[in-house]
C-alpha positions in Angstrom: 0.2 0.4 0.2 1.4 3.1 -0.6 -0.4 5.4 2.0 -0.9 4.0 5.4 -3.6 5.6 7.8 -3.2 5.5 11.2 -5.4 4.9 14.1 -6.2 3.8 17.8 -8.7 1.1 19.2 -9.8 2.0 22.2 -11.9 -1.0 23.8 -11.0 -0.1 26.6 -8.9 -1.5 28.9 -8.9 -0.2 32.6 -7.5 -1.9 35.7 -10.4 -2.2 38.6 -7.9 -0.4 40.7 -8.9 3.1 39.5 -11.1 5.9 39.4 -14.0 4.8 36.7 -14.4 8.4 35.6 -11.5 9.6 35.2 -10.7 6.9 33.3 -13.2 7.6 30.8 -12.4 10.9 30.6 -8.9 10.0 29.9 -10.4 7.9 27.0 -11.7 11.5 25.5 -8.7 13.3 25.9 -7.0 10.5 24.5 -8.6 11.1 21.7 -8.7 15.0 21.8 -4.6 14.4 21.3 -4.8 12.0 18.8 -6.9 14.6 16.9 -4.0 16.8 17.3 -1.0 14.9 15.4 -2.6 13.8 13.2 -4.2 10.4 14.2 -6.7 9.2 10.8 -9.2 7.1 13.3 -10.4 6.5 17.0 -12.6 3.3 17.2 -14.4 2.8 21.0 -15.2 -0.4 22.1 -18.5 -1.5 23.8 -18.7 -3.4 26.6 -21.3 -4.8 29.3 -19.5 -6.7 31.9 -16.7 -7.7 33.8 -15.1 -4.5 35.0 -12.7 -3.6 33.1 -14.0 -2.7 29.8 -16.1 0.6 31.1 -17.9 1.6 27.8 -21.3 0.6 27.3 -22.0 3.1 24.7 -19.7 3.7 21.9 -22.1 6.4 20.7 -22.4 8.5 23.8 -18.3 8.8 23.6 -18.8 9.9 20.0 -21.1 12.5 20.8 -19.0 13.8 23.1 -15.6 14.1 22.3 -16.7 15.3 18.5 -17.6 18.7 19.6 -13.8 18.3 21.2 -12.4 17.6 18.0 -12.4 18.3 14.2 -10.9 16.2 11.6 -10.4 12.9 13.5 -12.7 10.2 12.3 -14.7 8.0 15.4 -16.2 4.7 14.8 -17.9 1.7 17.2 -15.6 -0.3 16.9 -17.7 -2.6 17.7 -21.5 -2.3 18.6 -22.1 -5.9 19.2 -25.5 -6.5 17.3 -26.9 -8.9 19.5 -27.1 -6.8 21.8 -29.5 -3.7 19.2 -32.7 -3.6 17.3 -31.5 -3.2 14.3 -33.2 -0.4 13.4 -32.9 1.8 16.9 -29.0 1.3 16.2 -28.8 2.2 12.5 -31.1 5.2 13.7 -28.2 6.3 16.7 -25.5 5.6 13.7 -27.0 7.8 11.1 -27.6 10.5 13.5 -24.1 10.6 14.8 -23.5 10.8 11.3 -24.5 14.1 11.0 -23.8 15.2 13.9 -20.1 14.7 13.0 -20.3 16.2 9.8 -19.5 12.3 8.3 -17.4 11.6 10.5 -19.0 8.5 12.4 -18.0 5.5 11.4 -19.9 2.3 12.0 -18.4 -0.9 13.4 -20.1 -4.3 13.8 -19.5 -7.4 15.7 -21.3 -10.7 16.8 -20.4 -10.0 21.0 -17.2 -10.7 22.7 -17.3 -11.2 26.3 -19.3 -14.2 26.8 -20.5 -12.7 30.4 -22.9 -9.8 28.1 -24.7 -12.2 26.3 -25.0 -14.4 28.8 -26.8 -11.8 31.2 -29.1 -10.8 28.1 -30.2 -14.4 28.0 -28.3 -14.9 24.5 -26.7 -18.1 23.1 -23.6 -17.5 22.3 -24.1 -20.4 19.6 -26.2 -18.5 18.1 -24.3 -14.7 18.4 -22.5 -14.6 14.6 -25.7 -16.4 12.6 -28.0 -13.2 14.8 -24.7 -10.4 14.1 -25.2 -11.2 10.1 -28.9 -10.8 10.6 -29.0 -7.5 11.9 -26.0 -6.4 9.9 -28.3 -7.5 6.4 -30.8 -4.8 7.6 -28.5 -2.0 9.2 -26.9 -2.1 5.7 -30.0 -1.4 3.9 -31.8 0.6 6.0 -28.5 2.5 5.8 -28.6 2.9 2.3 -32.3 4.4 2.4 -34.6 1.0 2.4 -37.4 -0.1 3.5 -37.2 -3.5 5.7 -39.9 -6.1 6.2 -38.4 -9.0 8.4 -39.4 -10.9 11.1 -35.9 -12.7 13.7 -36.5 -14.1 16.4 -35.7 -12.2 18.2 -36.3 -8.9 16.5 -39.0 -7.5 13.9 -38.9 -4.6 11.2 -42.3 -4.2 10.2 -41.5 -1.3 6.3 -39.5 -0.4 9.2 -37.1 2.7 7.2 -34.6 5.5 8.0 -36.2 9.3 8.4 -32.6 10.6 7.4 -29.6 10.2 4.8 -26.1 10.1 5.3 -24.3 13.5 5.5 -23.2 14.9 3.1 -24.2 12.3 0.5 -21.5 10.3 1.0 -22.0 6.0 2.4 -21.9 5.6 5.7 -18.3 3.6 6.5 -18.9 0.1 7.9 -15.9 -2.2 9.5 -16.7 -5.8 9.9 -14.5 -7.2 13.2 -12.7 -10.5 12.8 -10.1 -12.3 14.3 -8.7 -15.8 13.7 -11.9 -17.3 12.3 -13.2 -17.2 8.7 -16.7 -16.0 9.9 -15.2 -12.1 9.9 -14.0 -12.4 6.9 -17.1 -14.1 5.1 -19.3 -11.4 6.4 -17.5 -9.0 5.3 -17.1 -9.8 1.8 -20.8 -11.0 1.8 -22.2 -7.1 2.6 -19.6 -5.3 0.8 -17.7 -4.1 4.2 -14.5 -3.5 5.5 -12.3 -6.0 8.0 -10.9 -4.8 11.2 -8.5 -8.0 12.0 -8.3 -7.2 16.0 -5.4 -9.0 17.4 -3.5 -8.8 14.6 -0.1 -8.8 15.7 -0.8 -12.5 17.9 1.7 -15.2 15.6 -2.0 -16.8 15.0 -3.3 -14.0 13.4 -0.5 -13.2 10.9 -0.2 -16.8 9.6 -4.2 -16.3 9.2 -4.2 -12.9 7.6 -3.7 -13.3 4.0 -6.5 -16.5 3.8 -8.8 -14.3 5.3 -8.4 -11.3 3.2 -8.7 -14.1 0.2 -11.9 -15.6 2.0 -13.5 -12.2 2.1 -13.0 -11.3 -1.8 -14.1 -15.2 -2.4 -17.7 -14.2 -0.4 -17.4 -10.2 -2.0 -17.6 -11.8 -5.5 -19.8 -14.9 -4.8 -22.5 -11.7 -4.0 -21.6 -8.6 -6.6 -19.3 -6.9 -4.1 -15.4 -5.4 -4.1 -13.1 -5.2 -1.9 -10.9 -2.9 -1.7 -7.6 -3.3 0.7 -7.7 0.2 1.7 -10.6 -1.0 3.6 -8.7 -3.5 5.8 -7.5 -2.3 9.4 -5.1 -4.6 11.4 -5.4 -3.7 15.5 -2.3 -4.3 17.0 -0.5 -3.3 20.2 2.5 -0.5 20.2 4.3 1.0 23.2 7.6 3.2 22.4 9.6 5.6 24.0 12.9 7.2 23.3 14.8 4.1 23.9 14.0 0.4 24.6 14.7 0.4 28.0 12.4 3.4 28.4 9.5 1.4 26.7 10.2 -1.5 28.8 10.1 0.5 32.4 7.5 2.4 31.2 5.1 -1.1 31.1 5.8 -2.3 34.3 3.6 -0.1 35.7 0.6 -2.1 34.8 1.2 -4.4 32.8 0.5 -7.6 35.2 -3.2 -5.5 35.6 -3.6 -6.5 31.6 -2.1 -9.8 31.3 -4.4 -10.9 34.5 -7.9 -9.6 33.1 -7.0 -11.6 29.9 -6.3 -14.7 31.8 -9.5 -14.3 34.0 -11.7 -12.4 32.0 -11.2 -13.0 28.3 -11.5 -16.1 26.4 -8.6 -16.3 24.6 -5.5 -15.2 27.2 -2.8 -12.8 25.8 0.2 -14.3 27.5 0.2 -18.3 28.4 -0.7 -19.0 31.5 1.7 -20.9 32.7 4.5 -18.1 31.9 7.8 -17.8 33.4 9.0 -14.1 33.0 8.4 -11.4 32.7 5.6 -10.9 30.4 6.1 -8.1 28.4 9.7 -9.9 26.8 7.0 -12.1 26.1 5.2 -10.0 24.1 8.0 -9.2 22.2 9.3 -12.4 21.4 6.3 -13.6 20.1 6.0 -10.5 17.5 2.5 -9.6 19.9 3.4 -6.3 20.6 5.9 -3.6 20.5 7.3 -2.2 23.2 10.1 -0.9 22.1 10.8 2.0 19.5 9.6 3.9 16.4 12.4 1.7 14.7 10.6 -1.3 16.1 7.6 -0.3 15.2 8.3 -0.3 11.8 9.2 -2.9 11.5 6.4 -4.9 12.9 4.2 -3.1 10.5 6.5 -4.0 7.6 6.2 -6.7 8.8 2.2 -7.0 8.4 1.7 -6.0 5.4 3.8 -8.4 3.9 2.3 -11.1 5.5 -1.1 -10.0 4.8 -0.3 -8.7 0.8 -1.4 -5.1 2.6 -3.7 -2.8 4.5 -5.1 -0.1 4.5 -5.2 1.3 8.2 -3.1 0.5 11.3 -4.9 0.4 14.6 -3.1 0.5 18.2 -5.1 -1.3 20.5 -4.9 0.8 24.3 -4.1 -0.2 26.4 -3.1 1.1 28.9 0.2 -0.7 30.4 2.1 3.0 32.0 0.7 6.3 32.5 -1.2 8.4 31.1 1.9 10.8 30.4 3.7 7.8 29.4 1.2 6.5 26.5 0.6 9.5 25.2 4.3 9.9 24.7 4.2 6.9 22.7 1.2 8.2 20.4 3.3 11.7 19.9 6.4 9.4 19.0 4.7 7.3 16.4 3.1 9.8 14.7 6.6 12.1 14.6 8.6 8.7 13.2 6.2 6.6 12.1 4.2 7.7 9.9 6.2 9.2 7.9 7.8 6.0 6.8 4.1 4.8 5.8 2.8 8.4 4.0 6.2 9.3 1.8 5.0 12.2 3.3 8.8 13.6 4.2 9.9 13.0 0.3 9.9 16.3 -1.0 11.9 17.3 2.1 14.3 14.4 1.6 15.1 15.2 -2.1 14.8 19.1 -1.8 17.6 18.5 1.2 19.4 15.9 -1.3 19.5 18.4 -4.0 21.1 21.4 -1.8 23.5 19.6 -0.5 24.7 18.3 -3.4 24.7 22.3 -4.8 25.9 23.3 -1.4 29.7 24.3 -2.9 28.5 25.9 -5.9 26.2 27.8 -3.1 28.8 28.5 -1.0 31.2 30.1 -4.2 27.8 32.4 -5.0 27.4 33.6 -1.8 31.0 34.7 -0.9 31.3 35.6 -4.6 28.3 38.3 -3.6 29.4 38.6 -0.3 33.1 39.8 -2.2 31.0 41.9 -4.9 29.3 43.7 -2.1 32.3 44.9 -0.1 34.4 45.9 -3.2 30.8 48.2 -4.5 30.9 49.8 -0.7 34.8 50.3 -0.6 34.6 51.7 -3.7 31.9 54.1 -3.4 33.3 55.0 -0.2 36.3 56.2 -2.2 34.4 58.1 -4.9 32.7 59.7 -1.9 36.2 61.1 -0.8 37.6 62.0 -4.0 34.4 64.3 -4.7 34.3 65.5 -1.0 37.9 67.2 -2.2 37.3 68.0 -4.9 34.5 70.7 -3.0 36.5 71.7 -0.9 
């Protein structure tokens, strides 16, 4: 890909010992900083249990943050479709699209936490099918179509939205996936973008290319052409000025993050029987970058090679360190990683090289011009003295 966009994926994950009000406020403050640093996107998750992922409504966060930012696009990352009536969710997203002047995006998924589904009486085995049923209706509603459908968990009768997307543009939609083919199949079937979560795990890296092929194949079967620029990879990055500082930074809270995945999540990020520093395990297995901007560049290049190319890299906001250290990491990525993948310094580098190659000539010209002015000044002073003597 010739140009790579960057953003953040905010589950969010906060240690249960922290003040929840301040934690949510920091999530919003982060997006404000990212807007200033020219990040392209921020995706905010939806969760309802387990005490750590605190945002129940990404739409509320988007509405608040839209008032504090100017450029960054804001997505639900992702809405758990089995938890919502399709008409109500589609209507909220459409309203957000207008309130954000077209910056709102829609992420679709089946729901990540089994505990969420349990509280609503939803069978885990049915969630992916429920997601596809709901997504089909939501996309039709986005297009202005009337929908009539009776499912076993909702009903639509000649349902339609009052609004059309802001500015005549389509609402951008991304379907979440991990390792299984269900996400790529849905993306291809419905012609949406693809968001590969935990893309830096060895399993996800190995499946990346095949998953894209599945999405493309399904797209062709349903009359859709998928574009790699609409493929988002989600990974773990924390950088500092040195590798030693980055490692020291994450000791602040990485154990909380590891414990959360052991206690709550279905797929632990670090083996429960691990020995030693979990940060070292994440680095050695390529699951995360904990190092310098150069290390981040190498990992993204590795993902590009493994996948064949994608359009956006999203940094998972893991909250391994203090807020100040985290902000510095995002700033360093913007400062030194963006240019490597956005060709933003090509003109500067060419201009620098062009000037350097001609530096001797330019220096000689400058010296000649300076000497000419000196001689001119001497001549004028000498001429003035002659005139003064003649006058006397």
